[in-house]
C-alpha positions as CSV (number, residue, x, y, z in Angstrom):
1,M,70.2,131.5,136.7
2,R,66.9,132.9,135.4
3,A,66.4,136.4,136.8
4,Q,63.1,138.2,137.5
5,Y,63.3,141.9,136.8
6,L,60.6,143.9,138.6
7,S,60.1,147.6,139.2
8,V,59.8,148.3,143.0
9,N,59.1,151.9,143.8
10,G,60.5,152.9,140.5
11,V,63.7,150.9,141.0
12,S,64.6,147.9,138.9
13,R,65.7,145.0,141.0
14,V,66.7,141.4,140.3
15,W,64.5,138.8,142.1
16,N,65.3,135.2,142.4
17,M,62.5,133.5,144.3
18,I,63.0,130.0,145.6
19,L,60.0,128.0,146.9
20,V,61.0,125.4,149.5
21,I,58.7,122.5,150.1
22,N,59.0,119.8,152.8
23,T,56.3,117.1,152.5
24,G,55.9,114.7,155.5
25,S,53.6,111.8,156.1
26,S,50.8,114.1,157.4
27,S,52.1,117.7,156.6
28,I,53.4,120.0,154.0
29,K,55.7,122.9,155.0
30,M,56.4,125.7,152.5
31,A,58.6,128.8,152.5
32,L,59.2,131.3,149.8
33,L,62.5,133.1,150.0
34,E,64.0,136.0,148.0
35,M,67.6,135.2,147.1
36,P,70.4,136.1,147.7
37,S,68.9,138.4,150.5
38,E,67.4,135.3,152.1
39,R,64.3,137.3,153.0
40,V,61.3,135.1,153.8
41,I,58.4,136.3,151.6
42,A,55.9,133.7,152.7
43,E,55.8,130.6,155.0
44,G,53.1,128.2,156.1
45,A,52.1,124.6,156.7
46,A,49.3,122.2,156.0
47,V,48.9,119.8,158.9
48,R,47.1,116.6,160.0
49,L,46.6,115.7,156.3
50,G,44.1,112.8,155.8
51,E,42.2,113.7,159.0
52,E,39.0,115.6,159.4
53,E,40.9,118.2,161.3
54,A,43.4,118.9,158.5
55,S,44.0,122.6,157.9
56,L,46.6,125.0,156.5
57,N,48.1,128.3,157.8
58,W,49.8,130.7,155.4
59,N,51.6,133.9,156.2
60,V,52.0,135.7,152.8
61,G,53.6,139.0,153.3
62,G,52.0,139.5,156.6
63,D,48.5,138.4,155.4
64,I,47.8,135.4,157.7
65,Q,45.2,132.9,156.5
66,H,43.8,129.8,158.1
67,V,41.9,127.3,155.9
68,A,40.1,124.1,157.0
69,L,40.9,121.1,154.7
70,P,38.9,118.2,156.1
71,A,40.3,114.8,155.1
72,A,42.5,116.5,152.4
73,G,45.5,114.6,151.0
74,P,48.9,116.1,149.9
75,D,47.8,116.9,146.4
76,V,44.7,118.9,147.5
77,A,46.7,120.6,150.2
78,M,49.5,121.5,147.7
79,Q,46.9,123.0,145.3
80,Q,45.3,125.1,148.1
81,M,48.6,126.4,149.4
82,L,49.8,127.4,146.0
83,A,46.5,129.0,145.1
84,I,46.6,131.2,148.2
85,L,50.3,132.1,147.5
86,F,49.6,133.0,143.8
87,R,46.7,135.2,144.7
88,R,49.2,137.5,146.3
89,M,52.1,137.1,143.9
90,D,52.9,136.3,140.3
91,K,53.7,132.6,139.7
92,E,56.3,133.7,137.1
93,R,58.4,135.1,139.9
94,I,59.3,131.6,141.1
95,T,62.8,130.7,139.9
96,A,62.9,127.2,141.2
97,V,61.5,124.8,143.8
98,G,63.7,123.1,146.4
99,H,62.4,119.8,147.9
100,R,63.6,118.3,151.1
101,V,64.2,114.5,150.6
102,V,65.3,112.6,153.7
103,H,67.4,109.8,152.3
104,G,69.7,109.9,149.3
105,G,71.7,106.8,150.0
106,E,75.1,106.8,148.5
107,R,73.9,107.9,145.1
108,F,72.7,111.4,145.9
109,I,75.4,113.3,147.7
110,A,74.5,116.8,146.4
111,P,71.4,118.8,145.4
112,T,70.0,117.1,142.2
113,L,67.8,118.3,139.4
114,L,64.6,116.3,139.5
115,D,63.4,114.3,136.5
116,D,61.7,111.0,135.9
117,A,64.9,109.0,136.3
118,V,65.9,110.8,139.5
119,I,62.4,110.3,141.0
120,A,62.5,106.6,140.2
121,A,65.9,106.3,141.9
122,I,64.7,108.1,145.0
123,E,61.8,105.7,145.0
124,E,64.2,102.8,144.9
125,L,65.8,104.2,148.1
126,S,62.5,104.2,150.0
127,H,63.4,101.0,151.7
128,L,66.1,103.0,153.6
129,A,63.5,105.6,154.8
130,P,60.1,104.0,154.4
131,L,58.4,106.6,156.7
132,H,60.0,109.6,154.9
133,N,60.9,109.2,151.3
134,P,57.4,108.1,150.1
135,P,55.7,111.3,151.4
136,N,58.6,113.3,150.1
137,L,57.9,111.9,146.6
138,L,54.2,112.6,146.9
139,G,55.0,116.2,147.5
140,I,57.5,116.3,144.6
141,R,55.0,114.9,142.2
142,A,52.2,117.2,143.3
143,A,54.4,120.3,143.1
144,M,55.7,119.4,139.7
145,R,52.1,119.0,138.5
146,H,51.2,122.5,139.8
147,L,54.5,124.2,138.8
148,P,55.6,122.4,135.6
149,A,57.5,125.3,134.1
150,V,60.3,125.7,136.7
151,A,63.2,123.6,137.9
152,H,62.6,121.3,140.8
153,I,65.6,120.3,142.8
154,A,66.0,117.7,145.5
155,V,68.0,118.5,148.6
156,F,68.9,115.4,150.7
157,D,69.2,115.3,154.5
158,T,71.9,112.7,154.2
159,A,74.1,114.6,151.7
160,F,76.0,116.7,154.1
161,H,77.2,113.6,155.9
162,H,78.3,111.7,152.8
163,A,82.0,112.6,153.3
164,M,82.2,110.8,156.7
165,P,85.3,108.6,156.7
166,L,84.7,104.8,156.5
167,H,85.9,104.3,160.1
168,A,82.9,106.6,161.1
169,S,80.3,105.4,158.6
170,L,80.6,101.6,158.5
171,Y,79.1,99.2,161.0
172,A,81.1,96.2,162.3
173,V,78.9,93.7,160.4
174,P,79.8,91.5,157.4
175,Y,81.3,93.8,154.8
176,R,79.1,92.5,152.1
177,W,76.1,94.0,153.9
178,Y,77.6,97.3,153.0
179,S,78.8,96.4,149.5
180,E,75.6,94.6,148.4
181,Y,72.9,96.2,150.5
182,G,74.1,99.6,151.4
183,V,74.2,99.0,155.1
184,R,76.1,101.9,156.6
185,R,75.7,105.1,158.7
186,Y,74.2,107.9,156.5
187,G,73.2,110.6,159.1
188,F,70.3,113.0,158.8
189,H,69.3,116.6,159.6
190,G,72.2,117.6,157.3
191,T,70.7,120.9,156.2
192,S,70.3,122.0,159.8
193,H,73.8,121.0,160.9
194,H,75.3,122.7,157.9
195,Y,73.3,125.9,158.4
196,V,74.1,126.4,162.1
197,A,77.7,125.5,161.6
198,Q,78.1,128.1,158.9
199,Q,76.4,130.7,161.2
200,A,78.6,129.7,164.1
201,A,81.8,130.3,162.0
202,D,80.5,133.7,161.0
203,R,79.8,134.6,164.7
204,L,83.2,133.4,165.7
205,G,84.8,135.4,162.9
206,R,86.5,132.4,161.4
207,S,86.5,130.6,158.1
208,F,84.0,127.7,158.1
209,S,86.7,125.5,156.6
210,D,88.9,126.2,159.6
211,C,86.4,125.4,162.3
212,H,86.0,122.2,164.5
213,L,82.4,122.3,165.7
214,L,79.9,120.2,167.6
215,T,76.3,120.7,166.6
216,A,73.2,119.4,168.4
217,H,69.9,119.5,166.6
218,L,67.3,118.8,169.2
219,G,63.6,118.6,168.4
220,N,61.2,115.7,168.2
221,G,63.9,114.1,166.2
222,C,67.5,114.7,167.5
223,S,71.0,114.3,166.2
224,A,74.4,115.7,166.9
225,A,77.3,116.1,164.5
226,A,81.1,116.7,164.4
227,I,82.0,119.1,161.6
228,A,85.6,119.8,160.6
229,G,87.0,121.5,157.5
230,G,83.5,122.4,156.3
231,I,82.2,118.8,156.2
232,S,80.5,116.4,158.6
233,V,83.1,113.8,159.9
234,D,80.7,112.0,162.3
235,T,77.1,112.1,163.4
236,T,74.8,110.2,165.8
237,M,72.0,109.0,163.4
238,G,72.9,106.1,161.3
239,M,71.4,104.0,158.5
240,T,68.0,105.2,159.7
241,P,66.8,108.1,161.9
242,L,66.3,105.6,164.8
243,E,70.0,105.4,165.8
244,G,71.7,107.8,168.2
245,L,70.2,110.2,170.8
246,V,67.0,109.8,172.8
247,M,64.3,111.6,170.9
248,G,60.6,112.5,171.3
249,T,59.2,109.0,170.5
250,R,62.4,107.2,169.2
251,S,64.6,105.2,171.5
252,G,67.9,106.1,169.9
253,D,70.7,103.5,170.6
254,V,69.6,100.2,172.1
255,D,71.2,96.7,172.3
256,P,70.7,95.0,169.0
257,G,69.8,91.9,170.9
258,L,66.7,93.7,172.3
259,H,64.7,92.8,169.1
260,D,65.1,89.1,169.5
261,Y,64.6,89.2,173.3
262,M,61.3,91.2,173.0
263,A,60.1,88.9,170.2
264,R,60.6,85.9,172.4
265,Q,59.2,87.5,175.5
266,T,56.1,89.0,173.9
267,G,55.5,87.2,170.6
268,A,55.7,90.6,168.8
269,S,56.9,90.7,165.2
270,L,60.1,92.5,164.2
271,S,58.1,95.2,162.5
272,E,56.0,95.7,165.7
273,I,59.1,96.0,167.8
274,T,60.6,98.5,165.3
275,A,57.4,100.5,165.3
276,A,57.5,100.6,169.1
277,L,61.1,101.9,169.1
278,N,60.1,104.6,166.6
279,R,56.7,105.7,167.9
280,Q,56.3,104.6,171.6
281,S,59.8,105.1,173.0
282,G,62.1,108.1,173.7
283,L,60.8,110.8,176.0
284,L,57.2,109.4,175.6
285,G,58.1,105.9,176.5
286,L,60.3,106.9,179.5
287,S,57.8,109.4,180.9
288,G,54.6,107.6,180.1
289,R,53.0,111.0,179.5
290,S,54.4,113.1,176.6
291,N,57.1,113.5,173.9
292,D,57.0,117.3,174.4
293,M,60.0,118.5,176.4
294,R,58.1,121.6,177.6
295,A,55.5,119.4,179.2
296,L,58.1,117.1,180.8
297,L,60.1,120.0,182.3
298,A,56.9,121.4,183.8
299,A,55.8,118.0,185.1
300,A,59.3,117.4,186.6
301,D,59.0,120.8,188.4
302,E,55.8,119.5,189.9
303,G,57.4,116.4,191.2
304,D,56.7,113.8,188.4
305,V,59.7,111.4,188.9
306,R,59.4,109.7,185.6
307,A,59.2,113.0,183.7
308,G,62.4,114.1,185.5
309,L,64.0,110.8,184.7
310,A,63.2,111.2,181.0
311,V,64.8,114.6,181.0
312,D,67.9,113.4,182.8
313,I,68.4,110.4,180.5
314,F,67.9,112.7,177.4
315,C,70.6,115.1,178.7
316,F,73.0,112.4,179.8
317,R,72.8,110.5,176.5
318,L,73.3,113.8,174.6
319,A,76.4,114.7,176.6
320,K,77.8,111.2,176.2
321,A,77.3,111.4,172.4
322,L,78.9,114.9,172.2
323,A,81.9,113.7,174.1
324,G,82.2,110.8,171.7
325,L,81.9,113.0,168.7
326,A,84.8,115.1,170.0
327,V,87.1,112.2,169.2
328,S,86.5,113.0,165.5
329,L,87.5,116.6,165.9
330,G,90.7,116.6,167.9
331,Q,89.8,120.1,169.1
332,I,86.5,121.9,169.8
333,D,86.1,125.4,168.6
334,A,82.4,125.7,169.6
335,L,79.3,123.7,170.6
336,I,76.0,124.8,169.0
337,F,72.5,124.0,170.2
338,T,69.6,124.3,167.7
339,G,66.1,123.0,167.0
340,G,63.0,123.5,169.1
341,I,64.6,122.0,172.3
342,G,68.1,123.2,171.6
343,E,67.0,126.8,171.1
344,H,64.4,127.1,173.9
345,A,65.1,124.6,176.7
346,D,67.7,126.3,179.0
347,V,67.4,123.5,181.5
348,V,68.3,120.9,178.9
349,R,71.3,122.9,177.8
350,A,72.5,123.4,181.4
351,K,72.1,119.7,182.4
352,T,73.9,118.6,179.3
353,V,76.8,120.9,179.6
354,Q,77.2,120.0,183.3
355,H,78.3,116.6,182.1
356,L,80.9,118.1,179.8
357,S,83.1,120.1,182.0
358,L,86.0,117.8,181.1
359,L,85.9,119.3,177.6
360,G,86.1,122.9,178.9
361,L,82.4,123.7,178.5
362,V,80.9,126.0,181.1
363,L,77.7,128.0,180.8
364,D,76.8,131.5,182.0
365,A,73.5,130.9,183.9
366,H,72.1,134.3,182.9
367,R,73.0,134.1,179.3
368,N,71.6,130.6,179.1
369,S,68.3,131.6,180.7
370,E,68.1,134.4,178.1
371,H,68.8,131.8,175.3
372,G,71.8,134.0,174.3
373,R,69.4,136.6,172.9
374,L,71.4,139.5,174.5
375,S,74.8,138.1,173.7
376,G,74.7,137.1,170.0
377,G,73.8,133.6,170.8
378,L,76.7,133.0,173.2
379,I,75.7,131.3,176.4
380,S,79.1,130.1,177.7
381,A,80.8,131.7,180.7
382,V,83.3,134.6,180.2
383,G,86.7,133.0,179.9
384,A,85.4,129.5,179.2
385,Q,87.7,127.4,177.1
386,V,85.1,126.5,174.5
387,P,82.3,128.8,173.3
388,V,78.7,127.5,173.5
389,L,76.2,129.0,171.2
390,V,72.4,128.9,170.7
391,I,71.6,129.4,167.0
392,A,68.1,129.2,165.5
393,T,68.2,126.8,162.6
394,S,66.7,127.6,159.2
395,E,66.6,124.5,157.0
396,E,64.5,126.4,154.5
397,T,67.2,129.0,154.1
398,M,69.9,126.3,153.7
399,I,67.8,124.5,151.1
400,A,67.3,127.8,149.2
401,R,71.1,128.3,149.3
402,Y,71.7,124.8,147.9
403,V,69.1,125.5,145.1
404,V,70.8,128.7,144.1
405,D,74.2,127.0,144.0
406,M,72.7,124.3,141.8
407,L,71.1,126.7,139.4
408,Q,74.4,128.6,139.1
409,R,76.2,125.3,138.3
410,L,73.5,124.5,135.6
411,D,74.0,128.0,134.1
412,R,77.8,127.5,133.9
413,T,77.3,124.1,132.3
414,A,75.0,125.6,129.7
415,E,77.4,128.3,128.7
């Protein structure tokens, strides 16, 4: 791996700086990490890209900047973010750039060095994630234009789930749909599930390869996973991020016959129905008011019946999915909550775990209300059969770890 030698207070140190970039349809998130210490040097985001209200926020070594970017697209936002970053630090200190890519299909099952052929192959997979892979690629191309001298490495959301056994990953549809068209369950949020599972193993004082874990990543997008022997053996999201749990605006699992039924009832096209399931369903569709769990919990406390119903359905479906995932594990060494909702919504955790007493899960009310901050993330009751943990995710850190591993492999190959 290329090392950066700098003198800091008269002491020579080795720096390996990894820039992590996550480009979405209307945002770019960045983080700069020093490795292997995993210290965050800078982090920020450009949001609402393409709109008049577009802006970026950067925290570079404690210097916080807010810049308006009216109607800016990804390339302009990327240029502005990097310009601010490199006013504070030398561009030559960047060792590599790690890019989050949502869908790698069956071809990309590990971090991959980006070149023209790999970019073309990712583009060919865009039909599997049309809302995600195209903006990911825009960010990759923009970053490679602005940072042409360093390695750019793609890290795929689906890769952590690639080892799922066929009995967990295939649908009961004509087999040729899989063999010819790639129809199967791929899973997502892989970097988050992997990160919090590793953290849980450390906190339990156990080898990661010897743990049987349930992980629940709960945000606007939600998924749960069963992890055994250091790999994902089952997960709730499928061929697309629409399958599985109730989410902010996504329905999660529905009867496949719903599409035909609604088309006949309303005259809507297949694409219109799919769009409604992606953008108008979930917590938003059930409540009729918001996809924000915080707003719904507050509204439920004030007597909003539909807000309360949305929360209850969310928690029940999550518990039901976790119980189903337990079948893939045989035993449960811990349940981990993460993501914005998982880390901060004690009511959601309590309602979910209440449905799971048959699995030996019991919360401590005080620990849960404190989000495990005073107990090392542990929120389960003393003496409970199965530990329950709250662990803050860091997809940026996990991506940086993958990038470092990839660079080390490349160095070994070059020797």
